[in-house]
N, C-alpha and C positions, 0 to 999 in steps of 0.2 A: 033188215037191211034195206036201204033205199035203192031204187034202181038208178042207173046212170042218167036217164032222161029227167027224172024228177030232181036229181041233184044238180044237173046242169041248168034246169029251169030256175032253181033257187038262186044259183050263182048269177045267171043273167038278169034276174028280176030284182036283185039287190040294189038298193039305193046307195050309190057310192058317196054322195055328198054328206049323208048323215054319218057314214062310217069314217070319212076323212076328219070330221070334227072330233070324233071320239078317239081316233088312233094317233098316238104321237109319232109313229113311224111313217105315216102316209104322207107322201110328197104331193103338195098341192101344185098343180101345173101353172097357174097364173104367177105365183111367186117365183117358180123356176124360170119362167119366160122373162120376167122382169129382171132377174139376176143375169140371165144370159144377154139381154139387151143392154144392161148397164155395162157388162164386160166388153161388149162389142163397141159401144160408144166410148168407153174409157180407152180402149185400144186405139180407136181412130183419133182421139184427142192427143194421145201420146205420140202417134205417128205425125200428126199435124205440127205439134210443138217441136218435134225433132227436125222436121223439114224446115221450119222457121228458124231454128237454131243453126242448122247447117248453112242455110242461105245467109244468115247474119254473120257467120264466121267468114264466109266467102267475101261478102261485101266489106267486112271489117278489114280483111287482108288487102282490099283495094283502097281502103282509106275512109270508108263510111260505116261507123260503128252503130248507127241508129237502129237498124233491124236487129242487131245482136242485143242491144239494150232492151228493145221491146220484147224479144224472146225471153230474156232473163226476167223481165217484169211479169210476163205471162206465166213463166215457170214458178216463180216465187208465189204469185197469187194463187195459182192452181194448187200448189202444195199446201200453202197455209190455210186456204179456204176449204178445199175439198179433200185433200190428202189426209188431213188430220181429223176430219169430221167423224170418222168411225171410232175414234179412240176417246 
Protein backbone atom coordinates (compact mmCIF):
# COMPACT_ATOMS: atom_id res chain seq x y z
CA UNK A 1 0.00 0.00 0.00
CA UNK A 2 1.27 3.46 -0.86
CA UNK A 3 1.74 6.11 1.72
CA UNK A 4 -0.43 9.22 1.66
CA UNK A 5 2.50 11.50 0.82
CA UNK A 6 3.51 9.54 -2.28
CA UNK A 7 -0.12 9.34 -3.39
CA UNK A 8 -0.60 13.07 -2.93
CA UNK A 9 2.64 13.75 -4.83
CA UNK A 10 1.35 11.64 -7.71
CA UNK A 11 -1.90 13.61 -7.75
CA UNK A 12 -0.13 16.96 -7.62
CA UNK A 13 2.38 16.06 -10.34
CA UNK A 14 -0.20 14.76 -12.81
CA UNK A 15 -0.46 16.67 -16.06
CA UNK A 16 -4.11 17.76 -16.29
CA UNK A 17 -3.98 18.88 -19.92
CA UNK A 18 -3.14 15.41 -21.19
CA UNK A 19 -5.90 13.93 -19.05
CA UNK A 20 -8.45 16.49 -20.27
CA UNK A 21 -7.88 15.43 -23.86
CA UNK A 22 -8.51 11.78 -22.97
CA UNK A 23 -11.46 12.21 -20.62
CA UNK A 24 -14.89 12.90 -22.11
CA UNK A 25 -16.17 14.14 -18.74
CA UNK A 26 -13.44 16.70 -18.09
CA UNK A 27 -14.74 20.25 -18.42
CA UNK A 28 -12.28 22.50 -20.17
CA UNK A 29 -12.31 25.93 -18.57
CA UNK A 30 -11.72 28.08 -21.69
CA UNK A 31 -14.88 26.66 -23.29
CA UNK A 32 -16.83 27.21 -20.09
CA UNK A 33 -15.59 30.81 -19.84
CA UNK A 34 -16.54 31.52 -23.45
CA UNK A 35 -20.02 30.11 -22.87
CA UNK A 36 -20.43 32.25 -19.76
CA UNK A 37 -19.25 35.35 -21.61
CA UNK A 38 -21.63 34.62 -24.48
CA UNK A 39 -24.49 34.29 -22.01
CA UNK A 40 -23.59 37.62 -20.38
CA UNK A 41 -23.32 39.39 -23.74
CA UNK A 42 -26.60 37.88 -24.95
CA UNK A 43 -28.33 39.02 -21.77
CA UNK A 44 -26.97 42.55 -22.22
CA UNK A 45 -28.17 42.62 -25.84
CA UNK A 46 -31.66 41.47 -24.82
CA UNK A 47 -31.81 44.17 -22.13
CA UNK A 48 -30.64 46.78 -24.66
CA UNK A 49 -33.25 45.76 -27.24
CA UNK A 50 -35.92 45.78 -24.53
CA UNK A 51 -34.97 49.32 -23.50
CA UNK A 52 -35.04 50.37 -27.15
CA UNK A 53 -38.49 48.80 -27.60
CA UNK A 54 -39.92 50.46 -24.48
CA UNK A 55 -38.55 53.84 -25.56
CA UNK A 56 -40.03 53.22 -29.02
CA UNK A 57 -43.44 52.45 -27.56
CA UNK A 58 -43.33 55.62 -25.46
CA UNK A 59 -42.34 57.73 -28.47
CA UNK A 60 -44.95 55.99 -30.66
CA UNK A 61 -47.62 56.94 -28.13
CA UNK A 62 -46.49 60.55 -28.54
CA UNK A 63 -46.76 60.29 -32.33
CA UNK A 64 -43.26 59.28 -33.51
CA UNK A 65 -43.08 55.59 -34.44
CA UNK A 66 -39.53 55.60 -35.87
CA UNK A 67 -37.72 54.27 -32.82
CA UNK A 68 -40.29 51.50 -32.48
CA UNK A 69 -39.75 50.53 -36.13
CA UNK A 70 -35.98 50.51 -35.60
CA UNK A 71 -36.39 48.32 -32.50
CA UNK A 72 -38.62 45.96 -34.48
CA UNK A 73 -36.02 45.77 -37.25
CA UNK A 74 -33.21 45.07 -34.77
CA UNK A 75 -35.32 42.36 -33.11
CA UNK A 76 -36.15 40.68 -36.41
CA UNK A 77 -32.51 40.87 -37.56
CA UNK A 78 -31.20 39.50 -34.27
CA UNK A 79 -33.65 36.61 -34.23
CA UNK A 80 -33.20 35.64 -37.87
CA UNK A 81 -29.42 36.03 -37.97
CA UNK A 82 -28.27 34.91 -34.53
CA UNK A 83 -31.28 33.32 -32.83
CA UNK A 84 -31.66 30.58 -35.39
CA UNK A 85 -27.92 30.05 -35.97
CA UNK A 86 -27.64 27.19 -33.47
CA UNK A 87 -30.34 25.10 -35.14
